[in-house]
N, C-alpha and C positions, 0 to 999 in steps of 0.2 A: 683404477680401483679394482682390487681382486675380488673374485667371486667368493661368497662364503663357503667354507668347508662343509662337507656332508653333516658332521655333528652340529655345527652352528645352524645349518639350514633346517635340520630337523627340530632344533630348539625354537627357531623362529616360527615354524609351522605350528608347533604345540602352543606357543604363546598366542598366535593368531586364532587358533581354534578355541582356546580358553576364553579369549576376549569375545569371540562370537557367541559362545555358550552363555557368557555373562549378560550379553545384550539380548539374548533370545527372548526372555520374558517381556522386556519392553517392546521389542518388535512385534511380538505376538499380540500384545494388548492393542498397539497402534493399528496393526493389520485388521484385527477383528472389529475395533470400534470405527475406524475411519474407512477402511476398505469395505467392511460390511455395509456401512451406511451409504457409501457411494454406489455399491452394487444395487442396494435396495432402491435408492433414488432413481437409478437408471431404469430398473424394472418397472417402477411405478409410472415413470414418464412414458413408458411404452405400453401401458394399459394393464399391468399386473397388480391388482389390488383386490384380491378375493374377500378381504375383510370389509370392503366397501360394497361388495356385490358386483365388482367389475373385474373381468378377466378376459381381455381381448388381446392378450400378448401374442405376437408383436403387433402393436398398433401405433403407427406414426401420425395419426390424425391430430394428436395433441400438439406435436411440433408443427404440423402443417397449419393448424388454426392459429398458433402463436406467431410463427414466422410470416404467415400470410396477412397479418393485420398491420395496418400502418402505425398504430399506436406502439407496437413492439419496437419498431425501428426508431420512433421518437424517444421511447424510454431508453433504448440502447445508446442513442446519441447523447442523451442527457447524462447517463451513467458514465460514459467514456469522457465526457466533458469535465465532470466533477473529478473523476479519478486522475485524468491527465493533468488538468490545471493544478490541482493540489500537489501532485507529485513533482511537477516542474518547479513550482514556487518553493516547495520544501527543499528541493535539490539546490536551487540557486542560493537560498538563504543558508542552507547547511554548509555548502562549500565556502561561502564567504566567511561564515562564523568559524569554521574549522581553520581556514587560513589565518584568521585573526588570532586564533588560540595559540598558534605556534610562535607568535611574536609577543614581546613583552609590552605591557601597557598597564597603567594604574588600575588597581582593583581586579587584576586578573585572577587572583586566588579566590576572591569572592564570586566572580563571574563563573568560574569553573564548576561551582556548585549550583548557582542560580539557574543556569540554562538547562540543567537536568530535571528541574522541578516538574515540568509538564509530563515527563516520562512516568512519574509516580502517581499521576492523577488520572482517573478513568475518563473515557470519552464522554460519558453522561454528565460528568461535572463540567467539562468543557462546553457542552451544549447548554447547560443551565447558565454558565457564565456568559455565553453568547446572547442568550435571551435577556439577561439582566443588563448587559453592557450595550448591545447593538439594537435592541428593539426601539420602537418609536416612543415608548414611555420609559426607556432605559436610561442608564447613567449618562451616556454620551449625548443623548438628545436633551436631557435636562441641563447638562453642562453647557451645551451650545445655546440653549435658551437663556441660561443665566448670564452667559457672556455677551448676549445681544446679537448673536449670529442669526438666530431665528426668533420669531415672536412667540412660538408655542412649540412644545416638544413634538406635537403631532406633525409639524412641518419638516421634521428630520427625514432625510432621504430613506426610502424603504430599502433596508439591507436584508432582512430576514423575509421568509415566505415569498421569495421570488425565484424564477427559474434561472436568474443569473447566478444564484447559489453562493453569494459572497459570504453568507454566514456559515454555510457548510464548508466551503473552502477554508475559511478562517479557522474553524475548529480543527480541520485536518492539519493545516500548516502549523498551528499552535502546538499540536501534539507531535508531529512528524519531523519538523525542522530540527529539533534537538536530537532526535534519533539519527538523522543523517549527519549532523554535526559530530556526534559521538563516534559514529562509524568511520568517517573520513579523518577525524582527528587522530584516531588510533592508527590508521594507515600512515598518516604523516609522521607520527612519532616513530614508527617502525623504519621508515625510509630515511629519516634525517633530512638535513638541509644542505648537505655537502654538494649535491649535484646542482641545486639552485644557485648556490654561491659560486660554483665553478662556471655556470652559464653566465652569471652576471659579470664575473671577472673577464670572460671572453668577449664581452660586449653585447650580450643579448639584452633586449629591452624587457620591461616588466611583463608585457603581453606575450612576447616570444618565450620567456622563461615559463610562464604559466602554461601555454598551449603545447609547447614542445618538450617540457621537462616535468612540470608538476602534474598536469592533467593525465598523462599516461601512467604516472605512478599511483595516482589516487583512483584510477578508473575501476579497479576491482571493487573498491569500497563504494563507489558510485553505483555500479551495477547491482551489487548485493543489496544495498539499502533501498534503491528504487524498486527492485523486484518485490521486496517485502511490502513497502507502503502502497505500491500500485495494486498488488493482490488484495490488500485489505480494503483499499478505497473502492474497488470495483464491486466488492461484495458487502460493503457496509450498509447497514439498515437504519440505525438510530438517527443519525444526523439528517439524512434526506427525509426521513419520515416526519421529524419534528420541525425542522427548519426549512424544508422544501416548499415549493410553490404550488403543490397539488398537481392535478393532471396536466401534462403527462408525468407520471412518477418515474423514479429510477427502477431498474429491474428488480432489485431486492425488495422494494416496497410493493411492486406489482405482485411478486411471489407471495408476500405476506398477506395481501388482500385476498388472493385466491385461497390461502390456507384458512383465513378468518371468515370466509363466506359461509352462509348457512347451508348451502349445498356442498356437503362434504366431498362429493365426487369431483368438485373443482380442484381438490388437492392434487389430482393427477396433472391438471394444467399447471398448478403451482410447481410441481416437481419438474415438469418440462421447462419451466422458466428457470429453476435452479440449475438444472443440467445445462441449459443454454448459457447461463452465466459462466459455469465452469468451463465449458468448451471454448467460449470466446476468450476468457482470461487465459486459459492454457495456450491457445493459439498465439495470442499476443506475446505472452512471456516466452514461449518457445522461440518465436521469431526474434525477439529481443536478444535472447541468449545465443542464438545461432549467429546473429550479426556480430555480437561481441566476440565469440570464439573465432569468427572469421577475421576480425581485426587483430586479435591476439596472434593468430598464425601469420598474418601479413607482416607484423612487426617482429616476428621470430620469437615470440614469448608464448610458450605452451603451458 
C-alpha cells in the first residue's frame, strides 16, 4: 500500500482536526462533570471538606479505618460474589442464546424481539418483579401451594433477603443476559459461519469447533460485554439494598449508609468507600484487559 501523497496527508490531518474540534464540547462536558466529580471525591476521601468544617488534607485515616475493619472485607467479598456470579451466569446464557440465534428454529422472528424486552425496562422494575414473583408471599410461592408442593406460601424457600443473593443475581441476569446476547450475536453475524462449516467438514467435533473456532471469534464481544456488566454490578446499589440480606452489606450500600448518617462528617468515610470501590474495580478490569491483550498477542491478533 502506497503512502498518501503530501496533499492527501494534509487533507487527512485537516479532517481529523475538524473531527476533534467537533467532539471538543462533548469531551469538555464529560471531563468537567465526571473528571471534576472524581477529583472532588478523592479530595474528600483524603480529608478535604471545608464545607463540613473538616480540612486535614492529606489524611489517610479514613482509608485506614475502612480497610482496617473486618466488615469492609466481608462487604467486599459479598460485592465481588454478586458481581462475578451474575456476570458469569449472564455470559453463559448470553453465549448460548447468541449461538442459537444464528440458527433457524420455529418462532425465531418473534424471539429476536422478545429477548430484547428486558433491555428496555429499568432495573427498579426488575426489582419489583422479583419481589412480586420470588417473595414468600409472591406468585411462585402461591402457585407452589396451589399445586400442592407446599402446604402454605410461607413454606416457600427463602430466595430474597438472604446473603446467597439469588434475587439480586436473578435481577442482574434478567437484565444483562439479553445485553450479552445482543453483543455476541452482532459479532457472530459479522464473522459468518464459513469457518465453522469448514472445521466441521474437516472432521472437528462440535466442542472442538466451538473452543478452537467460534470462541476466539466471539472473544472481543465477550470481553467488551462482560467489562460493562461487571463494572455496573460492582457499583450497583438498588438491588442489594432492597433484596439483600442486611449486614454485611455490599460496599455501595455501606457507602450509602455513611452518606445517610446524621453525622454528616461520615460522608468523608463514605467517599473513602466510593473511591475504594473505584480502585478495586479499576484494578480488576485493568488486569482482565491486560490478560486479554496478552492472549491476543499470543495468537497473533493485534
